C-alpha positions as CSV (number, residue, x, y, z in Angstrom):
1,X,147.0,-10.4,44.2
2,X,144.2,-12.7,45.5
3,X,140.8,-11.7,46.7
4,X,140.7,-10.6,50.3
5,X,137.3,-11.6,51.7
6,X,137.2,-8.7,54.1
7,X,137.9,-6.2,51.4
8,X,135.3,-7.8,49.0
9,X,132.4,-7.3,51.4
10,X,130.0,-4.3,50.8
11,X,130.5,-2.1,53.9
12,X,127.0,-0.7,53.4
13,X,125.6,-4.2,54.4
14,X,127.4,-4.1,57.7
15,X,124.9,-3.4,60.5
16,X,126.2,-2.7,63.9
17,X,124.1,-4.6,66.5
18,X,123.9,-2.6,69.9
19,X,123.9,-4.6,73.1
20,X,120.7,-5.1,74.7
21,X,121.9,-5.3,78.2
22,X,119.6,-3.3,80.2
23,X,121.2,0.0,79.9
24,X,119.8,2.9,77.7
25,X,121.6,3.9,74.7
26,X,122.7,7.3,76.1
27,X,123.9,5.6,79.4
28,X,125.9,3.2,77.4
29,X,127.6,6.1,75.4
30,X,128.3,8.0,78.6
31,X,130.1,4.8,80.0
32,X,131.8,4.2,76.7
33,X,133.2,7.8,76.8
34,X,134.3,7.4,80.4
35,X,135.8,4.1,79.8
36,X,137.9,5.7,76.9
37,X,139.1,8.4,79.3
38,X,140.2,5.7,81.7
39,X,142.0,3.7,78.8
40,X,143.7,7.0,77.9
41,X,144.9,7.4,81.5
42,X,146.1,3.9,81.6
43,X,148.1,4.3,78.3
44,X,149.8,7.4,79.4
45,X,150.8,6.0,82.8
46,X,151.9,3.0,80.8
47,X,154.2,4.9,78.7
48,X,155.4,7.0,81.7
49,X,156.2,3.7,83.5
50,X,158.1,2.2,80.6
51,X,160.1,5.3,80.2
52,X,161.2,5.2,83.9
53,X,162.0,1.5,83.2
54,X,164.1,2.4,80.1
55,X,166.0,5.3,81.8
56,X,166.4,4.1,85.5
57,X,170.0,4.6,86.9
58,X,171.6,3.9,90.3
59,X,172.6,1.2,92.6
60,X,169.2,-0.3,92.8
61,X,168.7,-0.5,88.9
62,X,167.6,-4.2,89.1
63,X,165.1,-4.0,91.8
64,X,163.5,-0.8,90.1
65,X,163.5,-2.4,86.7
66,X,161.8,-5.6,88.1
67,X,159.2,-3.4,89.7
68,X,158.5,-1.1,86.6
69,X,158.3,-4.1,84.4
70,X,155.6,-5.7,86.8
71,X,153.8,-2.4,86.8
72,X,153.7,-1.7,83.2
73,X,152.7,-5.4,82.4
74,X,149.8,-4.8,85.0
75,X,148.9,-1.6,83.2
76,X,148.8,-3.4,79.8
77,X,146.3,-6.0,81.3
78,X,144.0,-3.3,82.9
79,X,144.0,-1.5,79.4
80,X,142.9,-4.7,77.8
81,X,140.2,-5.2,80.3
82,X,139.0,-1.6,79.9
83,X,139.1,-1.8,76.0
84,X,137.2,-5.0,76.3
85,X,134.4,-3.4,78.6
86,X,134.3,-0.6,75.8
87,X,133.5,-3.2,73.1
88,X,131.0,-5.0,75.6
89,X,129.1,-1.7,75.7
90,X,128.9,-1.6,72.0
91,X,131.6,1.1,71.5
92,X,135.1,1.3,70.1
93,X,138.2,1.6,72.2
94,X,140.4,4.4,71.2
95,X,143.9,3.6,70.5
96,X,146.0,6.4,69.0
97,X,148.4,8.5,70.8
98,X,146.5,11.6,69.6
99,X,143.3,10.4,71.0
100,X,144.8,9.3,74.4
101,X,146.4,12.9,74.8
102,X,143.1,14.5,74.1
103,X,141.1,12.9,76.8
104,X,143.7,11.7,79.4
105,X,143.6,13.2,83.0
106,X,147.2,12.2,83.5
107,X,149.8,14.9,82.8
108,X,152.2,14.0,80.0
109,X,155.6,15.4,80.7
110,X,157.6,15.2,77.3
111,X,161.3,15.2,77.8
112,X,161.1,14.2,81.5
113,X,162.0,10.8,82.8
114,X,159.5,10.1,85.5
115,X,160.8,9.3,89.0
116,X,159.3,7.3,91.5
117,X,157.5,10.4,93.2
118,X,155.9,11.3,89.8
119,X,154.7,7.8,89.1
120,X,153.3,7.5,92.8
121,X,151.4,10.8,92.1
122,X,150.1,9.4,89.1
123,X,149.0,6.2,90.5
124,X,147.4,8.0,93.2
125,X,145.6,10.4,90.9
126,X,144.2,7.6,88.9
127,X,143.1,5.9,92.0
128,X,141.2,8.9,93.1
129,X,139.6,9.4,89.6
130,X,138.5,5.5,89.5
131,X,136.9,5.9,92.9
132,X,135.0,8.8,91.6
133,X,134.3,7.0,88.1
134,X,133.1,3.9,90.0
135,X,130.7,6.0,92.2
136,X,129.2,7.6,89.0
137,X,128.8,4.0,87.3
138,X,126.9,2.7,90.3
139,X,124.9,5.8,91.4
140,X,124.3,7.7,88.1
141,X,124.5,4.9,85.4
142,X,123.2,1.9,87.5
143,X,126.1,-0.2,85.8
144,X,127.2,-2.7,88.2
145,X,129.5,-4.4,85.7
146,X,131.5,-1.4,85.0
147,X,131.4,-0.6,88.6
148,X,133.0,-3.8,89.6
149,X,135.7,-3.5,87.0
150,X,136.6,0.0,88.1
151,X,136.7,-1.1,91.7
152,X,139.1,-4.0,90.9
153,X,141.2,-1.5,88.8
154,X,141.6,0.9,91.5
155,X,142.5,-1.8,93.9
156,X,145.4,-2.7,91.4
157,X,146.4,1.0,91.4
158,X,146.2,1.2,95.2
159,X,148.7,-1.7,95.3
160,X,151.0,-0.4,92.6
161,X,150.9,3.1,94.5
162,X,151.9,1.1,97.8
163,X,154.9,-0.5,96.2
164,X,156.1,2.7,94.9
165,X,155.6,4.4,98.1
166,X,157.4,1.7,100.0
167,X,160.6,2.3,98.0
168,X,160.8,5.9,99.1
169,X,159.0,5.8,102.6
170,X,161.8,5.8,105.2
171,X,161.9,2.8,107.5
172,X,160.4,3.4,111.0
173,X,163.0,3.0,113.7
174,X,162.2,0.2,116.2
175,X,160.0,2.7,118.0
176,X,157.5,0.2,118.6
177,X,155.1,2.3,116.3
178,X,153.3,0.3,113.8
179,X,150.3,2.6,113.3
180,X,149.8,5.2,110.6
């Protein structure tokens, strides 16, 4: 075998250069921990959405599969953004199922194929959590960068919840009522 440049380095010489971005070390650590919890939430919801996609049945299968596929692709993108923010903060993004399950706030339901109501409840729970997390980032941590990421993420979850809700919400009769 040839020499592998990475394997030949002396790991004792590697130095982790922490970001100097105007946030104290303890604040960055708290933000990293919060972001990893959010990453776990996204990962669990992604798996649940894929499970729904793989196992959907019924007359509207094509419509539902398109929606679920769009949603799990969006969730993958969100996860990448969250993991990137963890790295920007000088942390390491968790990535194992065991780590995700240890910190997630989304209920895992082994052996159960999530239906639209369950996915909707998860989307709305994540939205509520993100709203609280974003508030903490701006008020307690004074981290506007993470705040903005979380606000844009919660808006995506609000939209995904709305799309799921629209599939199960009965059409209003032509009663002239357009309000809530």
